[in-house]
N, C-alpha and C positions, 0 to 999 in steps of 0.2 A: 500580487494581483492575479497571477496566473496559476499559482499552486492550488492543488485540490479543487480545480474547476473542471474536472473530466476532460482536460486537454482542449477545451473549447475557446478559451480567451486568446486573443491575439498576442504574439510574442512581443510586439512593439505597439506604439500608439496607433489606434485604429478604432474599429466599430465591430460590434457583434450583434446578431439577431438570433433568437431561439423561439421556437413554437412547439407545443406539445398538445396532443389529444390523447385522452386516456379513459379507461373504464376499469375501476378497481374491483377487488372482491368486495361485495356489498353486505353479505349476510354470513357472519362467521358460523352460524349454526347449520348452514346448509351442507349436505354431504358432498354435493358436486357443484363447483363454481368455475367461472371463466373470468379472465381479465386480459387486458391488452394495453399497450401504450405505443405511441409513435412520436418521436420528437426529432426535429431537424434544426441544425444550427449552421450559420455562416458567419465568417469574420472576414475583415478587409484590413490589411496593413501592408507596410512595405517591410520586406525581409532585409535586414541590414547585412546579413551574411551572404545570402543568395539574392542579389538585387534583380536577377532576371526571372526569379520565380513569380507566378501570378500573384497578384495582390487579393484576389477573391478566393476564398476557400469554403466550399460547401461540405457539410459533414452530417452523417447520421449519428445522432446521439444515442437514442434508444429506438429499438423496433422489435417488439416481442409479443408473444402471445403465451398465457399460462393457463393451465387447468389444474384444479385442485380436487382431489378425491380423498375424503377422510383426512389422514395425516400426511398424504403425499401431495407434493406440488411439482409439476413439471414446467419449467421455463424453457421456451424455444425462441432463439433470436438473440438480440444484442440488448442486455439489461444491466443497469448499474447494480452494484452490491449495496444493500442498505447499510449506511454508516450508523455507528453508535454515538452517544454523547452529543445529541442534538440539543440546541438551546431553545429559545422562545419561539423560533420559526424554523421549520425544516428547510425553507427556501434559502436560508443563509448557510447551510451546511453544518458539519461537525465542528465542535470546539477542540477536538483532538487533532494533532498533526497527522495521524494516521487513520482517523475515523474509527479507531478502535480495533482495526484489523490490519496488522502490519504486512501480511502477505498480499493484500489487495486493498488498495485505498481509493480515495476519490481523485487521485492525482493524474491518472491516465484515462484514455478513451476505453469504453466498454468493449469487451471481446465478443464476437459472434459465436454462438454455439448453443449447447443445451445444458440444463442443470436439473437433476432430480433431487429434491429436497424432502427430508423426512422431519416433520415436527416432533418435539419431544414425546417419547412413548415411555410409559412407566415400565421399569424392569420388574419381572415377577419376583415375589417373595421379598420385596424391599419395603412393603407397606406404603407404596407411592411416595417414597422419599428419593429414589434414584431414577433418572430419566436418561434415555439415550436419544440422541438426534445426529443428523449428519447430512452430507450432500455428495453427489457424484456428478461430475460434468466433463465435457470435452469441448475445446474451442479451437479456432484457427486464427492466426495472425494475418493481417492484411496490409501491414506497413512496409516500408522500405527497410530491410534489416540484413544483417550479415548472413543468416540462413533464412532464405525467403520461404514463405508459406509454412513456417514451423507450426506444429500443432502443440496445444497445451492440455493436459489432463489435470484435473483437480479432484481432490478428495479431502472431505472434512469429516471428522469424527468428534462428537462432543458428548460429554457426560455431565449432567447437572444433578447436584444433590441438594435437596430441600430439607433444611432442618427446621421445620415449623413453617409458619406462614410468612415469616419476616426475613429469614436468612437463607440465601442460596450460594452454593459454590460450583463453579464450572471448571472443567479441564477440557481443552480442545486442541486437536491437531489439525492444522490447515496446511495441506500439502500440495505442491504443484510439480508437474514434470513437463518439460519442454522436449519435444522429439519430432522426428520426421523433417520434412523440408529439404531445400536444395542449398548447399553451402556456396558462398562466393569463392571458396577455395576449391579449384578444380581437383586437387589432390585429396580432398577430405573424403572420409567414409560417410556418405548420407545413410541416415537410418530409414530403411524401407517401411512403408506403412503397411504392416501385415498383422494378422491376429496374433501370431507368436510374439512379435515385437511389442504389440499393445499389452499383452499379458506381462512381458518383462517390465514395461513402464509402470503399470499400476501396481505391481508387486516390488518395485525397486530392485529388480534383479540385474545381473551383469548382462552385457550385450553378447550376442552370439559371435561366431567366428568371423562373420562378415563385418562386424562392427569395428570401431577404431580401438586402438590399444587401450586408450584411457577409459573407454566405456566397457572394455572386457575386464579391466583391473577394478574399476569402481562400479558405477551403475550406469544403465543406458540413459543417454540424454542428459539434460540439465535439470537436476532435481533439488528442491529446497522447500522453504515455507516458514512456518512460525508455530510455536507452541504457546498456548495461552492458559493462564491461570486467573480466575476472576472470582472475587467474593463480593456479594451484594447484600446490604441490609436495608430493608424497607421500614421506615419509621411512619409516624402519623403525618402524612402529607409531605414526606421528603425521602430521598433515597441516597445512600452512601455506597459508592463502588470503589474497589481497589483491584487493580489489574496489573499483571506482569506478562508481557508479550515478548517471546524470545525468538530471534531469527536463527535459522540454520541453513547450511548449505551442504552438509555432509553428515556422516555418522557421529563424529565427535560432537557436533552441535546438538544433534538429537539426543545424544547421551549426556547433556548438560555440562560438557567439558568447557563450554564457552561462557560459563557464569563468571562475571556478573552482567554479561551483556543482555540487553533488553530494554523495552520501553515500559516504564513504570508509571502508572496513572492512578490518581486519586481524584474522584469526581463527586461533587455534592450537587444535587438536583431537587428543587422544590416542585411539587406538583402544580402549584399555582404558577402558570407562566406569565401572568400579568404583573408580577413584581418588577421593581427596578433591577434587581439582580435575582434571577431564577436558577442559574446554573453556573457552576464554577468547576474548572478542570485544571489540575496541576499535572505536569508530565516531567519526568526526568528520563532522558535518553542516553544509553551508554552502549556503544558497539565497537569499542576499541580493542578488546581482548582477542575475540575470535579464536578461541581455544589455544591462544598463545602465539608467540612469534616464531615457534620452531616447527618447520615443515618435515625436517629429518633430524637425526642426531647430529651434534656439533662435535668436532675434534680439533685439538691443536696441532701445531706443525709437527709434533713427535707422534701423532696418532693416539694420543690420550683422549678418552671420551670426557668431554666437558659437560655433557647433558645432565642437569640436575635431576636426581632420583624422583620419579613420579611425575616428571613433566610430560605433557602431551606432545608428541612428535608428529601429530596430524593436524597442526594448527594452521594459521594463516588462512582461515576459512574463505576470505574474500567474498563476503555476502553479495548475492545477486549478480555476480559475474561468472562467466564460464569461458574456458579456453577454446571450445569448439562452437558454442552458441554465443558468439562474441558481442551480440547486442545486449546479452544479459536479460534481466528481468525488467525490461523497458517495452513500451509500446507507443508507436508514433513519437519516439524520442523522449518520452517522459518516463521516469521510473515508476513502476506499479507499487513499489514498496513505500512510497512517500516522498515528499519533495526534498528532504534533507540528504537523501541518497542522490546527490548531484550527478547528472550524466556527464560523460566525457565532453570536454570542450566548454564547460561552464566557466572555470576560472580564466582560461584563455580568451573567452569571449567569442568562441567559434561555434558554439552550440546552436543548433536550430532543429526543431522538430520536423522540418521539411526535408531533412537529409538522413542518411543511415547513421545511427548512433551506435558506437562500439562500446557499449556497457557503461558502467558507473565508475566515476573517478573519485567519489567520496563515499566510503562505506565504513570509515572509522571516524566516529565523532562523539562528542558529549554535548547535550543540549538540555536547557531548562526552558519550559514553556508553560504559559498561563493563558487560559481562555475564559472569557466572561460572556454572559448572555443575560438578557432580560428585555423589558420594555420601557423606553423613555416615556415619562409621564403615563406609565401603565397602559400605553396604547401602541407605540411604535417599536417593533422589534429591532435589536441591535446585537452585534457580536464584536468582541474585541479579542485580538490575538497577538500575543507578544512572545517571540522566540529568540533566545540567545544561544549561540552554538559555538563550539570549539571544534574545528574541522582539521583532520589529519591526513585526508586523502586515503590511500590504501597502503598496506604493508610494502608492497612492491614499488609504489610511486607516491611517497609522501608529498604533501604540499609544500613543506618547508623543513629545513634542518636534516638531521641524521635519520636514516631508515633504521627501524627496530627489527627488521626481518633477520632471522636466523641468529638473533642475539637473545641472551637470557632476559626474561621479562623484568623490567624495572631497572636495567642497567643503562638504558638510553634516555636521556632527557629529550623528549619529543617537543616539537615546536608546532603549536596549533595555529591556524588561521581563523581569526575570530569574525563572527557575523551577528548582527542584530537586525531582526526584521519584525515588522508590526503592521497590523491592519485593523481598521475600524469600519465595519460595514453595517448597513441597516436598511430598513424599509419605512417610508412614511405611509402608512396604511390609509386606505379610503381617501385617496387624494381627491380634492375638490368635492368632497362629499359623495363620491361615487363608490359604492362598495365593490371590492375586487381590483380597483385601480391603486397602484402604489408607486411612489418614487423610490427607485433602488440606488443607493449611493455607497461609495467606498473610498477610504483614504488609506494609502499604503506608503511604507518607507522601508528601504534597505540601507543599512550603514555597516560598513566593515571592510575587510580586505579580500573577501571571496567574490561577492557579487558587486556590480557597479553601484556606487552610491546614487540612490535615486529616490524620487517621490513620485507617487502615482494618484490618480483620481479617476473614478468611474462614475457615470451618471447614466441612469436608464429608467425606462418606464416598464412596469410589469402589470399585466392585466389577467386576472383569473376569473373564470366563470364556470 
């Protein structure tokens, strides 16, 4: 019920209200265009973990203005990232667990900042077969976190190759770096917000002599992201997409030493969205390897090196966690990399987005997911999501059984914690014969050993004009 809702849904039974006013880009042919949007949300619920917390919470969902000039778009403010794999109605969100972008999903609140986006530009001498696109942005965190007021830099570089009118292939690097801020640890080395440090951040360089020992040995701040490979075939009235989205937290991950980790997506979409079934998405998630369980070489009691030849000894990548930026890749307590990277306190039942969250407790998991969308009676949009996951926690803190850390891969029989979750959501459009008025509903269930066994129901009214 709460996953992939931009952090707006209440954590427990309650109510939510949301209102938006916007003006989009209206004429794609114009050289210069403006757009803006403002959306506010409020929810009310009782916090079971922090009973003294206020029951009413007001939030800014989006608040931004954008200007487009030719191939460039500048977004300034707080804006959602547009998800992929949408179904019959964009109002119901993506059919993918990650929205098609592992490094930044629909699961957390939008960050305030700016982003400069470059639309695909043809690369010279390629006969308009190869196109370059990308983005550059900087943001600030506003939540209660271990390093307060941390800054985030994001860089996206993409290459698209068109082999005719029907087939396209994408390669994309989606990188982020968390830096600056004031640590809750008084002995920590805070990263000063200076131009030299900013240049170190955007180039992925080591910290200067004033930085912490870890940042001097590795790279400055908390850096990570995802690498994406996508193939798309457009038929007559339908599209088939295959995608592999790879997480990384260090150089071994960027060098593909964490294979086979990644989110594997196969999606089929009809152009006709009035069909009973217009979109189907299958996903297989695997994040258990993380460049292997060896962080250093291993020896026996006699000093003999037991490390298998060719093994990666910079493993245990620990996706979306960091030793100094201990809140990790979370925002207002929710993982930005997707809902299956459960934040700390989830299994113990102590998690709440109203308190400081110290990172992700589950970044090693295997999951199967299916998403379906269409229109009931060719009129009312719906979305069905079913996800089965086997969750292992982290190398350092497994949920159950023996830890595989610093042991040869495959020699430990690890014990997963299983979870099955599902959701059926939809809109009854043109309610009472009034265009724009819809009944919005949802049925939800969690069954397994990780999340509390629960059933959920949402009912609401949505009016658009």
